[in-house]
RODRENSE-867278 format. One record per atom (N, C-alpha, C): residue in three letters; x, y, z. Coordinates in steps of 0.2 Angstrom, whole numbers, plus 5000, padded with zeros to 4 digits. Layout:
<rs>
ALAXYZ ...
</rs>
This chain:
<rs>
MET541256625403 MET540656585403 MET540756515401 LYS540656465405 LYS540656395403 LYS540056365405 PRO539956305402 PRO539456255403 PRO539456235410 SER538856205412 SER538756175419 SER539256125420 SER539556115425 SER540056065427 SER539755995425 SER539055985425 SER538855915424 SER538655905417 THR538755965412 THR538655945405 THR539355905402 THR539155865398 THR539655825395 THR539455805388 LEU539955805383 LEU539855775377 LEU540555735375 ALA540855715380 ALA541455675379 ALA541455625374 GLY541855625369 GLY541955585364 GLY541455585359 LYS540855635360 LYS540355635355 LYS540555675348 ILE540255655343 ILE540455695337 ILE539855745335 CYS540055805334 CYS539655865333 CYS539755895326 LEU539255905322 LEU539255925316 LEU539056005317 VAL539356045315 VAL539156125315 VAL539256155308 THR538656185305 THR538656215299 THR538756295302 GLY538956335296 GLY539056405298 GLY539556415304 ALA540056375304 ALA540456375310 ALA541156425310 ALA541156465304 ALA541756515304 ALA541656575308 GLY541056585310 GLY540956645314 GLY540356645318 GLY540256695322 GLY539656705325 GLY539356655330 ILE538756645329 ILE538456585334 ILE538756515332 GLY538856505326 GLY539056445324 GLY539756425327 LEU540256475327 LEU540856465330 LEU540856465338 ALA540356505341 ALA540256505348 ALA539956435350 ALA539556405346 ALA539256335347 ALA539756285348 ALA540256295342 ALA540756245342 ALA541256245347 GLN541456315350 GLN541856315356 GLN541556295362 ALA540856305363 ALA540556275368 ALA540556195368 LEU540456175363 LEU540456105362 LEU541056075363 ALA541656095361 ALA542256075361 ALA542456075369 SER542256125373 SER542356145380 SER542156085384 VAL541656045381 VAL541355985385 VAL541555925382 GLY542055925378 GLY542355855376 GLY542055835369 ALA541755875365 ALA541455855358 ALA542055855353 ARG542055805348 ARG542555815343 ARG542055835337 LEU542355885333 LEU542055925328 LEU542155915321 ALA541555915318 ALA541555915310 ALA541255985309 LEU541756035306 LEU541556095305 LEU541456105297 SER540956155296 SER540856175290 SER540556255289 ASP540656275283 ASP540456345282 ASP540656345274 VAL540256405271 VAL540356405264 VAL540956455263 ASP541156485268 ASP541856525267 ASP542356485270 GLU542756455264 GLU543256405266 GLU543856435269 THR544056495267 THR544656525270 THR544556535278 ARG543956565280 ARG543856565287 ARG543756505290 GLY543456465287 GLY543356395290 GLY543956355292 ARG544456365287 ARG545156325288 ARG545456355293 LYS545456425294 LYS545756465299 LYS545356435307 VAL544756435307 VAL544456405313 VAL544756335315 GLU544756295310 GLU544956225310 GLU545656225314 ALA546056275310 ALA546856275313 ALA546856295320 ASP546456345322 ASP546456375328 ASP546156325333 PHE545756275332 PHE545556225336 PHE546056175337 ARG546356155332 ARG546956105332 ARG547456135336 ALA547656195336 ALA548156225339 ALA548056225347 LEU547456215349 LEU547256205355 LEU547256135358 GLY547356095354 GLY547356015354 GLY546755985354 LEU546256025351 LEU545555995350 LEU545455955343 ASP545055915343 ASP544955865337 ASP544355905333 ALA544555945328 ALA544155975323 ALA544355965316 ARG543855955312 ARG543955945305 ARG543555975301 PHE543756005295 PHE543256055291 PHE543256035284 GLN542656045282 GLN542456035275 GLN541956095273 ALA542156125267 ALA541756175265 ALA541056145263 CYS540456185263 CYS539856165261 CYS539356225260 ASP539056215254 ASP538456265252 ASP537756225254 VAL537456245260 VAL536856205262 VAL536256225257 THR536256265252 THR535856265247 THR535856205242 ARG536356165242 ARG536456115237 ARG536456045240 ALA535956005238 ALA535855945241 ALA536555905241 ALA536955905235 ALA537555865234 ALA538055885240 SER538155955241 SER538555975245 SER538455955252 VAL537755955254 VAL537655935260 VAL537755865262 GLU537555825257 GLU537555755257 GLU538355735257 ALA538755775254 ALA539455765255 ALA539855785261 LEU539455835265 LEU539655855271 LEU539555795276 VAL538955775276 VAL538755715280 VAL539255655280 ALA539355635273 ALA539755585272 ALA540455595274 PHE540755655273 PHE541355675276 PHE541455665283 ALA540955685287 ALA540855685295 ALA540955605297 VAL540555565293 VAL540455495295 VAL541155465293 ALA541455485287 ALA542055445285 ALA542655465290 GLU542655525292 GLU543155555298 GLU543055525305 PHE542455525307 PHE542355505314 PHE541855435315 GLY541555425309 GLY541155355310 GLY540455365312 ARG540255425314 ARG539555435316 ARG539355515316 ILE538755535318 ILE538555605320 ILE538155595325 ASP538355615332 ASP537955605337 ASP537555675338 CYS537755735336 CYS537455795337 CYS537555835330 ALA537055875328 ALA537155915323 ALA536855985324 VAL537156035323 VAL536956105324 VAL536956135317 ASN536356145315 ASN536156175309 ASN536156255310 ASN536656295309 ASN536756355310 ASN536856405304 ALA537056385298 ALA537156425292 ALA536556465291 GLY536656535290 GLY536056575289 GLY536256645285 VAL535856685283 VAL535956745281 VAL535356795283 GLU535556855283 GLU535056905285 GLU534656935279 THR534256965280 THR533957015274 THR533957095277 LYS533957135271 LYS533857205273 LYS533157225276 HIS533157275280 HIS532457295283 HIS532057325278 ALA531457305277 ALA530957335273 ALA530257305274 ARG529757335274 ARG529057315274 ARG528957265268 ILE528457225269 ILE528357165264 ILE528257195257 ALA527857245257 ALA527657275249 ALA528357305246 ASP528857315250 ASP529457345248 ASP530157295247 HIS529857235249 HIS530457185250 HIS530757165243 ASP531357155244 ASP531757135237 ASP531657065236 ASP531357045230 ASP531256975229 ASP531856925229 ASP532456955226 ASP533056915227 ASP533256895234 GLU533156945238 GLU533356935245 GLU532956895249 PHE532256895247 PHE531756845250 PHE531956775248 ASP532156765242 ASP532356695239 ASP532956675242 ARG533456715243 ARG534056695246 ARG533956675254 ALA533556715257 ALA533356695264 ALA533056625265 ILE532556615260 ILE532256555260 ILE532656495258 ALA533156505253 ALA533656455251 ALA534156435256 VAL534456485259 VAL534956475264 VAL534656455271 ASN534156485273 ASN533956475280 ASN533456415280 LEU533056415276 LEU532556365276 LEU532756305272 LYS532856305266 LYS533056245262 LYS533656215265 GLY534156265267 GLY534756235270 GLY534656195276 ALA534256215280 ALA534056175286 ALA533756115285 TYR533256115280 TYR532956055278 TYR533456005275 LEU533856025270 LEU534355985267 LEU534755945272 CYS535055995277 CYS535555965282 CYS535155915286 MET534555925289 MET534155885293 MET534055815289 LYS533855825282 LYS533755765279 LYS534255715279 TYR534855745277 TYR535455695277 TYR535755675284 GLU535655715289 GLU535855705296 GLU535355655299 LEU534755665297 LEU534255605300 LEU534355545297 ARG534555535291 ARG534655475287 ARG535255435291 GLN535755475293 GLN536355445297 GLN536155425303 MET535755475307 MET535655455313 MET535055395314 LEU534655395309 LEU534255335309 LEU534655265308 ALA535155275304 ALA535555205303 ALA536055195309 GLN536155245313 GLN536655225319 GLN536255215325 GLY535555235325 GLY535155225331 GLY534955285335 GLY535155335333 GLY535055395337 GLY535355465336 GLY535255515339 GLY535555575338 GLY535255625341 VAL535555695340 VAL535155755343 VAL535355805336 ILE534755845335 ILE534855895330 ILE534655965334 VAL535056015333 VAL534956085335 VAL534856135330 ASN534256155328 ASN534256215323 ASN534356275325 VAL534656325322 VAL534756395325 VAL534156425320 ALA533656445324 ALA533056485322 ALA533156555324 SER532556585327 SER532656655329 SER531956675332 VAL531956725337 VAL531356745339 VAL530856775333 ALA531256785328 ALA530856805322 ALA530456745319 GLY530556685321 GLY530256625320 GLY529756605325 LEU529656645330 LEU529156635335 LEU528556685335 GLY528656735331 GLY528156795330 GLY528256835325 GLY527856885324 GLY527956935318 GLY528656975320 ALA528856995313 ALA529557025314 ALA529457085309 PRO529257145310 PRO529057195305 PRO529757225303 THR529657225296 THR530257245291 THR530857185290 LEU530657125293 LEU531057075292 LEU530657005289 GLY530157025284 GLY529756975282 GLY530056915279 GLY530556915275 GLY530856865272 GLY531256825277 TYR531556855281 TYR531956825287 TYR531456785291 ALA530956825293 ALA530456785298 ALA530156725295 ALA529956735288 ALA529656675285 ALA530056615285 SER530856635283 SER531256575284 SER531356535290 LYS531356585296 LYS531456555302 LYS530756525305 HIS530256545303 HIS529556515305 HIS529556445301 GLY529856435295 GLY529956375292 GLY530356325296 VAL530956355298 VAL531356315303 VAL531056285309 MET530656325311 MET530256305318 MET529756245315 GLY529456255310 GLY529056205307 GLY529356135306 LEU529956145303 LEU530356075302 LEU530556045308 THR530756095313 THR530956065320 THR530456025323 ARG529856055323 ARG529356025327 ARG529055955324 THR529055955317 THR528855905313 THR529355855314 ALA529955865313 ALA530455815314 ALA530455785321 ALA530455825326 ALA530455805333 ALA529855745334 ILE529255755331 ILE528755705332 ILE528855645328 GLU529155655322 GLU529255595317 GLU529655545319 TYR530255575323 TYR530755525324 TYR530955525332 ALA530455545336 ALA530555535343 ALA530655465346 LYS530255415342 LYS530255355344 LYS530955315342 ARG531255355337 ARG531855315335 ARG532455345338 GLY532455375344 GLY533055405347 GLY533255465345 ILE532955505341 ILE533255565339 ILE532855625342 ARG533155665345 ARG532855735347 ARG532955785343 VAL532455835342 VAL532655895337 VAL532355955341 ASN532756005341 ASN532556075344 ASN532956125341 ALA532656185343 ALA532956245340 ALA533156295346 VAL533656345344 VAL533656395349 VAL533456455344 CYS533156505348 CYS532856555345 CYS533156625348 PRO533756645346 PRO534056705349 PRO533656765345 SER533656815350 SER533456885347 SER534156915345 TYR534156975344 TYR534757015341 TYR535356995346 THR535856975342 THR536456945345 THR537056985342 ASN537556995347 ASN538157035344 ASN538556995340 THR538456985333 THR538756945329 THR538856985323 ASP539356965317 ASP539557005312 ASP538857015308 MET538456975307 MET537756975304 MET537357035307 VAL537257035313 VAL536957095316 VAL537257155315 GLN537957155316 GLN538357215315 GLN538157255309 ARG538157205303 ARG538057235297 ARG537257265297 MET536757235300 MET536157265300 MET536057325304 LEU536457335309 LEU536557395314 LEU536857455309 GLU537357435305 GLU537657485301 GLU537257515296 ARG536857475293 ARG536357495288 ARG535757535291 ASN535557535297 ASN535057565300 ASN535257605306 PRO535457665305 PRO535757705311 PRO535157715316 GLY535257705322 GLY534757715327 GLY534357645329 LEU534557595326 LEU534257525327 LEU534557505334 ARG535157505335 ARG535457475341 ARG535157515347 ASP534957575347 ASP534657605353 ASP533957585353 ALA533557565348 ALA532857545348 ALA532857475350 LEU533357425349 LEU533357365350 LEU533457355358 ILE534057395360 ILE534157395368 ILE533557425372 ASN533257475369 ASN532757495373 ASN532157445374 ALA532057405368 ALA531457355368 ALA531657295372 SER532257285374 SER532357225378 SER532357235385 PRO531957195389 PRO531957195396 PRO532657205399 MET533157165397 MET533757165399 MET534257225397 LYS533957255392 LYS534357325389 LYS535057305387 ARG535057255383 ARG535657245379 ARG535557185374 LEU536057175369 LEU536057125365 LEU536257065368 GLY536156995364 GLY536356935367 GLY537056935364 GLU537456895367 GLU538156875365 GLU538156805362 PRO538556785357 PRO538556725354 PRO538756665359 GLU539156685364 GLU539356635369 GLU538756605372 GLU538256655374 GLU537656635377 GLU537256585373 VAL537156595367 VAL536856545362 VAL537156485362 GLY537856485362 GLY538256425361 GLY538156385367 LEU538156405373 LEU538056365379 LEU537356335379 ALA536756365376 ALA536256335376 ALA536256275371 VAL536556285365 VAL536656235360 VAL536956175363 ALA537456185367 ALA537856125371 ALA537356095376 TRP536956125379 TRP536456105384 TRP535956055380 LEU535656085374 LEU535256045370 LEU535455985367 CYS536155985366 CYS536555925363 CYS536655875368 SER536655895375 SER536855845380 SER536255805383 ASP536455755387 ASP535955715390 ASP535555755396 GLU535855815398 GLU535555855402 GLU534755875400 SER534655885393 SER534055905391 SER533755845387 SER533855785390 SER533555715387 SER532755715386 PHE532455755389 PHE531755755388 PHE531455815385 VAL531855855382 VAL531755915378 VAL531755895371 ASN531155905368 ASN531055885361 ASN530555925358 GLY530755955351 GLY530155995348 GLY530156065350 GLN530656085354 GLN530556155357 GLN530956205353 GLY530756265354 GLY531056325351 GLY531356365357 LEU531856365360 LEU532156395366 LEU532256475365 ALA531856515367 ALA531956585366 ALA532556605370 LEU533056645366 LEU533656665370 LEU533656745369 ASP533156775372 ASP533056845370 ASP532956905376 GLY533256885382 GLY533256925387 GLY532556945390 GLY532056915388 GLY531456925390 GLY530956965385 LEU531256965379 LEU530857005374 LEU530156975372 THR530156905372 THR529456885369 THR529056875376 ALA529256895382 ALA528856895388 ALA528356955389 TRP528557005385 TRP528157065385 TRP527357045384 
</rs>
């Protein structure tokens, strides 16, 4: 699966968080396939360095720095690293995130709720804060946040995760309005259950969930990370130049019921 032949990010600098696997890695691969140069980040430095090495072995320009998106100093240092290495940030993909265990709100674990908010929501906020400052200084850019269909509607037994992703959508829409006149577009992708390690962990903890999810989907399957990556590349490109403040559902029709 490849981006449209007209999609190009040749020479553009793209920052991707959570790039060591899953949707983040797929997004980085899609961006690189249309010419982007990559500043990669993940909290898992070992896996992140391997991804960097794999990209470089293919002759791609990718450079890695570890980052904990819950810490402002770490995020600020990541943005500074990208600018020091490449001179600017044309596109930023804020993908770093965690899941929560399935439980109704009355039974939700407080620590898991706090972690989801810290990584998924505050992490996106901190990344946007420092990315926006750089994009304002350079005169424009594109931000794509990785939200979820759980950020577009209710998500029974995923209250903490849904709350964090609704927050990401609130940040996305607000930033899109605030900075549209400054040459900055901000959008989000909103995947449903996608075939990543994160989702596999959820399925292992919940026997029977896979069949339930497949039966609930109009297309009768899970999404693939590569499908989300292609959408991210499109949103980063000039092909989507009038798309701003949107949450693009990548859900096989789930939200169309």
